[in-house]
C-alpha positions in Angstrom: -16.5 -18.1 92.3 -16.4 -21.8 93.5 -12.9 -23.0 94.5 -12.2 -24.9 91.4 -12.3 -21.6 89.6 -10.1 -20.6 92.1 -7.5 -24.1 91.0 -7.1 -22.6 87.1 -6.7 -19.3 87.8 -3.6 -18.6 85.9 -0.4 -18.0 87.8 0.8 -15.1 85.8 4.6 -14.8 85.0 7.9 -12.7 86.2 6.5 -9.0 86.7 9.7 -8.2 85.2 8.4 -10.2 81.3 5.0 -9.2 81.9 5.3 -5.3 82.4 8.8 -3.8 80.7 11.5 -2.0 83.0 9.0 -0.9 85.9 8.8 -3.6 88.4 6.8 -0.8 91.0 7.5 1.0 93.8 7.3 -2.3 95.7 10.1 -4.4 97.2 10.1 -7.5 94.6 8.9 -9.8 97.3 6.1 -8.4 97.7 4.9 -8.7 94.2 4.7 -12.4 94.4 1.7 -14.6 95.4 1.4 -15.2 98.8 -1.5 -16.3 100.4 -3.4 -13.6 102.3 -3.4 -14.1 105.8 -6.3 -13.4 108.1 -5.6 -11.5 111.0 -3.2 -9.4 109.2 -6.6 -8.9 106.6 -8.3 -8.1 110.0 -5.8 -6.0 111.5 -5.3 -4.0 108.1 -8.6 -3.6 107.2 -9.7 -2.6 111.1 -7.9 0.0 111.6 -8.7 1.6 108.6 -11.7 1.7 108.8 -11.2 3.4 113.1 -9.1 5.9 111.3 -11.2 6.3 108.1 -14.5 7.0 110.8 -12.1 9.4 113.1 -10.6 11.2 110.0 -14.3 12.0 108.0 -15.6 13.2 111.1 -12.8 15.0 112.8 -12.5 17.7 109.4 -14.2 20.5 110.7 -17.8 21.4 109.1 -16.7 24.8 107.4 -20.2 24.9 107.3 -20.7 28.6 105.3 -17.8 27.3 103.6 -19.9 24.2 102.3 -23.1 26.0 101.0 -20.6 28.5 99.6 -19.2 25.9 97.4 -22.1 24.2 96.6 -24.2 27.0 95.6 -20.5 27.4 92.9 -21.2 23.6 91.8 -24.5 24.5 91.4 -24.1 27.4 88.9 -21.6 25.2 87.6 -23.3 22.7 86.8 -27.0 24.8 85.3 -24.1 25.7 83.0 -22.9 23.0 81.7 -26.6 21.4 81.7 -25.9 18.8 84.1 -28.3 19.9 86.5 -31.1 16.8 86.4 -30.9 16.0 90.0 -33.4 17.8 90.8 -36.1 16.3 88.7 -34.9 13.1 89.6 -35.1 14.1 93.7 -38.2 15.0 93.5 -39.9 12.6 91.5 -38.0 10.2 94.3 -40.4 12.5 97.0 -43.5 11.9 95.6 -42.8 7.9 95.5 -42.6 7.3 99.3 -42.0 3.9 99.3 -38.8 4.0 96.4 -37.7 7.7 98.3 -37.1 4.7 101.7 -35.9 1.8 99.4 -33.3 4.8 97.7 -32.6 6.0 101.8 -31.8 3.0 103.0 -29.5 1.4 99.5 -28.0 4.7 100.3 -26.9 4.0 104.4 -26.0 0.1 104.1 -25.2 -1.3 100.4 -21.7 0.7 100.1 -20.7 -1.1 103.0 -22.8 -4.2 102.8 -21.1 -4.2 99.3 -18.1 -3.4 99.5 -17.5 -5.4 102.5 -18.0 -8.6 100.6 -16.2 -8.3 97.5 -13.4 -8.1 100.0 -14.4 -11.0 101.1 -14.9 -13.2 98.4 -11.6 -11.4 96.3 -9.8 -13.1 99.9 -11.1 -16.7 99.1 -11.8 -16.5 95.8 -8.8 -14.6 93.9 -6.5 -14.7 96.3 -3.9 -13.5 93.4 -5.9 -10.2 92.8 -6.8 -9.7 96.6 -3.6 -7.2 97.4 -3.8 -5.4 94.6 -7.4 -4.4 94.4 -7.6 -3.8 98.0 -4.6 -1.2 97.9 -6.3 0.9 94.9 -9.5 0.9 97.4 -7.4 2.3 99.8 -5.7 4.1 98.4 -8.9 5.4 96.9 -10.5 6.3 100.4 -7.3 8.2 101.0 -8.0 10.3 98.3 -11.4 10.5 99.5 -10.7 12.4 102.6 -8.3 14.6 100.9 -10.8 15.4 99.2 -13.1 15.7 102.2 -10.2 17.8 103.9 -9.9 20.6 101.2 -13.1 20.9 99.4 -16.3 21.4 102.1 -19.2 20.2 100.2 -23.0 20.5 101.4 -24.8 18.2 99.7 -28.0 19.0 97.9 -30.3 17.9 100.8 -28.8 20.3 103.1 -29.1 23.5 100.8 -32.3 25.8 101.6 -35.3 24.4 100.2 -37.5 27.6 99.4 -34.2 28.6 97.2 -32.8 25.9 95.0 -36.4 22.8 95.5 -34.6 19.6 96.6 -35.9 17.4 99.5 -34.8 15.8 102.5 -35.7 12.2 102.0 -33.1 11.4 104.7 -34.8 13.2 107.2 -38.2 13.4 105.6 -38.6 9.8 105.8 -37.1 9.1 109.0 -34.4 7.1 107.8 -33.0 4.9 110.5 -28.8 4.2 110.8 -29.0 7.3 107.7 -27.1 10.9 108.3 -30.2 12.7 108.9 -30.6 9.9 111.8 -30.0 12.5 115.2 -28.2 9.7 116.8 -25.9 9.3 113.7 -26.0 13.2 112.8 -24.4 14.3 115.4 -21.2 12.2 115.3 -20.8 12.7 111.4 -19.2 15.6 109.1 -22.0 16.6 106.6 -20.3 18.6 104.1 -17.8 15.1 103.2 -19.8 15.4 100.2 -16.8 15.6 97.4 -16.0 13.7 96.0 -18.7 10.7 96.7 -16.7 7.7 97.6 -20.0 5.9 97.2 -19.6 5.9 93.6 -15.4 5.3 94.3 -16.6 2.3 96.3 -19.0 1.1 93.2 -17.0 1.7 90.3 -14.2 -0.6 92.8 -16.4 -2.9 93.0 -18.3 -3.0 89.7 -14.2 -3.3 88.6 -13.0 -6.2 90.9 -16.0 -8.1 90.2 -15.9 -8.2 86.1 -11.7 -9.1 85.7 -11.9 -11.4 88.9 -15.4 -13.3 87.1 -16.8 -15.6 84.3 -20.3 -15.3 84.3 -21.7 -12.8 82.7 -24.7 -11.9 84.5 -22.3 -11.3 88.1 -20.6 -9.3 85.2 -23.4 -7.7 84.1 -24.3 -7.0 87.5 -21.5 -5.5 88.4 -21.6 -2.7 85.5 -25.2 -1.8 87.0 -24.5 -1.2 90.5 -22.4 2.2 89.7 -25.6 2.9 87.6 -27.9 2.4 90.4 -25.7 4.1 92.7 -25.5 7.2 90.6 -29.3 7.0 90.7 -29.6 6.9 94.4 -27.5 9.6 95.4 -28.8 12.0 92.9 -33.0 10.9 94.0 -31.5 11.2 97.5 -30.3 14.4 97.0 -27.2 13.5 98.9 -24.7 14.7 95.7 -24.1 16.3 93.4 -23.7 15.0 89.9 -20.2 16.6 90.3 -19.2 14.6 92.5 -20.2 11.5 91.0 -17.6 12.6 89.1 -14.6 12.8 91.9 -15.4 9.7 92.7 -15.0 8.3 89.3 -11.1 10.3 89.6 -10.5 9.5 93.2 -10.7 5.7 92.5 -9.1 6.2 88.9 -6.3 7.5 91.7 -6.1 4.8 93.7 -5.8 2.3 91.1 -2.9 4.3 89.9 -1.2 4.5 92.7 -1.5 0.1 93.1 0.2 0.1 89.9 3.0 2.7 90.8 3.4 1.2 93.3 3.4 -2.3 92.1 4.1 -2.1 88.5 0.9 -4.2 86.7 -2.6 -3.1 86.8 -5.0 -5.1 90.3 -6.6 -7.7 88.3 -4.0 -9.0 86.8 -2.8 -12.3 89.0 0.5 -12.5 91.2 3.2 -14.6 89.9 4.7 -17.6 92.2 7.9 -16.3 93.3 11.3 -18.3 92.1 12.5 -21.0 94.6 13.6 -20.5 97.6 11.9 -17.4 97.6 11.5 -16.4 101.4 9.6 -12.6 103.1 11.7 -10.9 105.7 11.1 -12.3 108.8 9.1 -9.0 110.0 6.5 -10.5 107.5 5.4 -13.5 108.4 3.3 -14.2 111.4 4.3 -13.9 114.7 4.8 -17.2 116.7 2.9 -15.4 119.5 0.0 -15.2 118.2 -3.4 -17.2 118.9 -4.1 -20.3 115.6 -7.1 -19.0 114.8 -6.5 -15.4 113.8 -4.8 -17.5 110.8 -7.1 -18.1 107.2 -8.6 -21.2 108.3 -8.0 -24.3 106.1 -10.8 -25.0 105.0 -11.0 -21.7 103.4 -10.2 -22.8 99.4 
């Protein structure tokens, strides 16, 4: 994860030679390595997060439909013997320190870790950054489609008297969580299918596992989505089937990236042939301030 590691990163070979005749749907000049530009990534990430937040919260909160879907999911899990959420949730509820830890993990880590991995890829793994970023954004778009097509109440919002789930976010007054009154009134409470906590954490695990040689970091990457699964179940924010949905959308996200580029996201982008230049519209505009460029001190 240092500048030295970046210098030894393989340059790759021609996309056509490495991946057969299929070259992806992107224009060929997009498949070659280009230094990521800070202004482009800030703009893309900012616009993407703004649209994600707006679209997620503009989806109608259809409580009756979401509760009906939750009952259906609970019934399905009972018949598939995947109904251990209640036992985990009760255990967490009876240990306040654990509930508080999981609540704040749920409210913060999926943003902090995902952004951290994106920044690390941008700084130290430039040849795979764009492919991994495309997979993440595609995953998020599939997640938004799931929120719209299948509104689903999380277990914590199902009637406690009948199903027994404890809403630890509300019980322990987790600041900044979906149960925080200031957040709750501006957030869609019925966007549980698929679980983007699982989708994003799995993306982080794949990105780190394939982009580092450090064994301890690879082990940590593999553990991250597993811990996230225990958190979303322990806090009753998701069903197990929501987690399966998260795995499906992240798989679809990487599939879209492969379809567009013709190679896996983990593969370093090859160098362009001599004289290859992107079209003028893709270059940094002359009017853009120099401070928005990627600083020269970045490795």
